[in-house]
C-alpha positions in Angstrom: 51.2 19.1 35.0 51.5 17.8 31.5 49.7 14.6 32.3 46.9 16.6 34.0 46.5 18.8 30.9 46.3 15.7 28.7 43.7 14.1 31.0 41.8 17.4 31.0 41.9 17.6 27.2 40.8 14.0 27.0 37.8 14.6 29.3 36.9 17.6 27.2 37.1 15.6 24.0 35.0 12.8 25.4 32.5 15.4 26.7 32.2 17.0 23.3 31.9 13.6 21.6 29.1 12.6 24.1 27.3 15.9 23.5 27.7 15.5 19.7 26.4 11.9 19.9 23.4 13.1 21.9 22.7 15.8 19.3 23.0 13.3 16.5 20.8 10.9 18.3 18.2 13.7 18.9 18.4 14.6 15.2 18.0 11.0 14.1 14.9 10.7 16.4 13.5 13.9 14.9 14.1 12.7 11.4 12.4 9.4 12.2 9.4 11.4 13.6 9.2 13.6 10.5 9.5 10.5 8.3 6.8 8.6 10.1 4.6 11.7 10.2 5.2 12.2 6.4 4.4 8.5 5.8 1.2 8.8 7.9 0.2 12.0 6.0 0.9 10.2 2.7 -1.2 7.2 3.8 -4.0 9.6 4.9 -3.9 11.3 1.5 -4.0 7.9 -0.3 -6.9 6.8 1.9 -8.8 10.1 1.2 -8.2 9.7 -2.6 -9.4 6.1 -2.4 -12.6 7.2 -0.6 -13.3 10.0 -3.1 -12.8 7.5 -6.0 -15.1 5.0 -4.3 -17.7 7.8 -3.8 -17.6 8.8 -7.5 -17.8 5.1 -8.6 -20.8 4.6 -6.2 -22.6 7.6 -7.8 -21.9 6.2 -11.2 -22.8 2.6 -10.2 -26.0 2.4 -12.3 -24.5 4.1 -15.3 -24.0 2.3 -18.7 -21.4 3.9 -21.0 -22.0 3.5 -24.7 -18.8 4.2 -26.8 -18.7 4.8 -30.5 -22.1 6.3 -31.4 -21.5 9.0 -34.0 -22.2 12.6 -32.9 -25.5 14.1 -33.7 -27.5 10.8 -34.2 -29.4 11.5 -31.0 -30.8 14.8 -32.4 -33.3 13.0 -34.6 -34.0 9.9 -32.5 -33.2 10.8 -28.9 -30.8 8.8 -26.8 -33.4 6.5 -25.2 -34.5 5.3 -28.7 -30.8 4.7 -29.6 -30.5 2.6 -26.4 -33.6 0.6 -27.3 -32.3 0.0 -30.8 -29.0 -1.3 -29.4 -30.7 -3.7 -27.1 -33.1 -4.9 -29.8 -30.4 -5.3 -32.4 -27.8 -7.0 -30.2 -29.6 -8.7 -27.4 -33.1 -9.9 -28.6 -33.5 -11.9 -25.4 -33.5 -8.6 -23.4 -35.7 -6.5 -25.7 -38.9 -7.2 -23.7 -37.3 -6.7 -20.3 -38.6 -3.1 -20.0 -35.4 -1.4 -18.8 -36.1 1.9 -17.2 -33.8 4.9 -17.8 -33.4 7.8 -15.4 -31.2 10.0 -17.5 -29.2 9.9 -20.8 -26.5 12.4 -21.9 -23.2 12.8 -23.8 -20.1 13.1 -21.7 -18.5 15.5 -21.5 -21.4 17.9 -22.0 -19.4 20.3 -24.2 -18.4 19.2 -27.7 -14.7 19.6 -28.5 -14.4 20.1 -32.3 -10.8 18.8 -32.1 -11.9 15.5 -30.5 -11.2 12.7 -33.0 -13.8 10.3 -31.5 -17.5 10.8 -30.6 -18.3 11.6 -27.0 -19.6 8.7 -24.9 -23.3 8.3 -24.2 -24.0 7.8 -20.5 -27.2 6.0 -19.7 -28.3 6.1 -16.0 -30.3 3.0 -15.4 -33.0 2.9 -12.7 -31.5 -0.4 -11.4 -27.9 -1.4 -11.1 -28.8 -5.1 -11.8 -30.2 -4.0 -15.2 -26.9 -2.5 -16.2 -25.1 -5.6 -15.0 -27.4 -7.8 -17.2 -26.7 -5.7 -20.3 -22.9 -5.8 -19.7 -23.0 -9.6 -19.1 -24.9 -10.0 -22.4 -22.3 -7.7 -24.2 -19.4 -9.8 -22.8 -21.0 -13.0 -24.0 -21.8 -11.6 -27.4 -18.3 -10.0 -27.7 -19.2 -8.0 -30.8 -21.8 -5.2 -30.4 -22.8 -2.7 -33.1 -25.2 0.0 -33.9 -26.5 0.1 -37.5 -23.3 -1.7 -38.7 -21.0 0.5 -36.7 -18.9 -1.4 -34.0 -19.6 0.1 -30.5 -18.6 -0.8 -27.0 -20.6 -1.0 -23.8 -18.9 -0.6 -20.4 -19.5 0.5 -16.9 -19.0 4.2 -16.1 -16.1 4.8 -13.6 -14.3 7.7 -12.1 -11.2 9.0 -13.9 -8.9 7.5 -11.3 -10.5 4.0 -11.6 -10.4 4.2 -15.4 -6.7 5.0 -15.4 -5.9 2.2 -13.0 -7.9 -0.2 -15.2 -6.2 1.0 -18.4 -2.8 -0.1 -16.9 -3.9 -3.7 -17.4 -4.6 -3.3 -21.1 -1.5 -4.9 -22.5 -1.5 -7.8 -20.0 -5.2 -8.3 -20.7 -4.6 -8.6 -24.5 -1.8 -11.2 -23.9 -4.0 -13.3 -21.5 -7.0 -13.0 -23.9 -4.7 -14.2 -26.8 -3.9 -17.3 -24.7 -7.6 -17.9 -24.1 -7.2 -17.5 -20.3 -10.5 -15.7 -19.9 -9.2 -12.4 -18.3 -11.5 -10.0 -16.6 -10.9 -6.6 -15.0 -12.6 -6.6 -11.6 -13.5 -3.5 -9.5 -11.8 -1.3 -8.9 -8.7 -2.4 -10.9 -7.9 -6.0 -10.3 -7.3 -8.6 -13.0 -8.5 -12.2 -13.0 -7.8 -15.0 -15.3 -8.1 -18.8 -15.5 -5.0 -21.0 -15.3 -5.1 -24.8 -15.0 -8.8 -24.7 -14.2 -8.3 -22.2 -11.3 -9.2 -18.5 -11.3 -6.4 -16.2 -10.1 -7.0 -12.6 -9.0 -4.3 -10.0 -8.6 -4.7 -6.4 -7.2 -1.7 -5.0 -8.9 1.2 -5.7 -11.3 3.6 -6.4 -8.5 1.5 -9.3 -7.1 1.2 -10.7 -10.6 4.9 -10.4 -11.2 5.6 -12.3 -7.9 3.2 -15.0 -8.9 4.7 -15.5 -12.4 8.2 -15.6 -10.9 7.2 -18.3 -8.4 5.4 -20.2 -11.2 8.5 -20.2 -13.3 10.5 -21.6 -10.4 7.9 -24.4 -9.9 7.9 -25.2 -13.6 11.7 -25.2 -13.8 11.9 -27.6 -10.8 9.3 -29.8 -12.4 11.2 -30.0 -15.6 14.3 -31.5 -13.7 12.3 -34.3 -12.2 
C-alpha cells in the first residue's frame, strides 16, 4: 500500500511538473509574441518617423537658409535685395546667373525677444540646382559675410534631420582639423578622405567599428 501511495504521489508530482512546464512554455511563447509584436511596432514607428522626416526635407529641398543676418535689416531693403547683395559680394561669378526666388521669410515667423541670435532667413529657390550651386560656392569660399558680418549659408532641413546632423559636430571639427575634408551628407551621414579614399558612415557606431579595425591593422603593421 505504501509503495502504491508513493507511486501515486510520484505520478501526481510529474503530472504537475508537466503541467507547469507547459504553462511556462506557453508563457514564454506569449512573451516572445509580445516582444516580436513590440519590436515590429517600434520598427513601424521608426519607419513612419523616417518617412515624415523625408517628406519635410523634400518640401524644403529648394530652400536656402541664411544664418546671421541682423533682425530688421530686411524692413528697408527687402529679403530679395539682401540675397542679391550676398551673392554679389561673395560670389561674383554667380551674380549674373539670374536666380529666381519663389519666397523669402524669417523662420520662425514670430520674433522671440529673448532669442540671443537673429532668426534665420529662408529663401525658397525656384530650382534646387540653383541652391546647390550657391552652397557649393559657399563651401569653396569657406568665409561668407554680409556687410562685414560673418554669416552662414546652409540647406534647410527638418528638425529631426538637423538634430541628427548636429550629433556629428565634434567629430566633424576633429576631422577638419586633420584636413580630412569632412562633409555631412543627407540625411545625416559623414564622409571624409583618408589615404586618398573617401569613407562614408551612416552613424557613430559604424565609424567606431571602422576606427577600431583600423587600429588593429596599424598595430599589426607596426610589428612587421
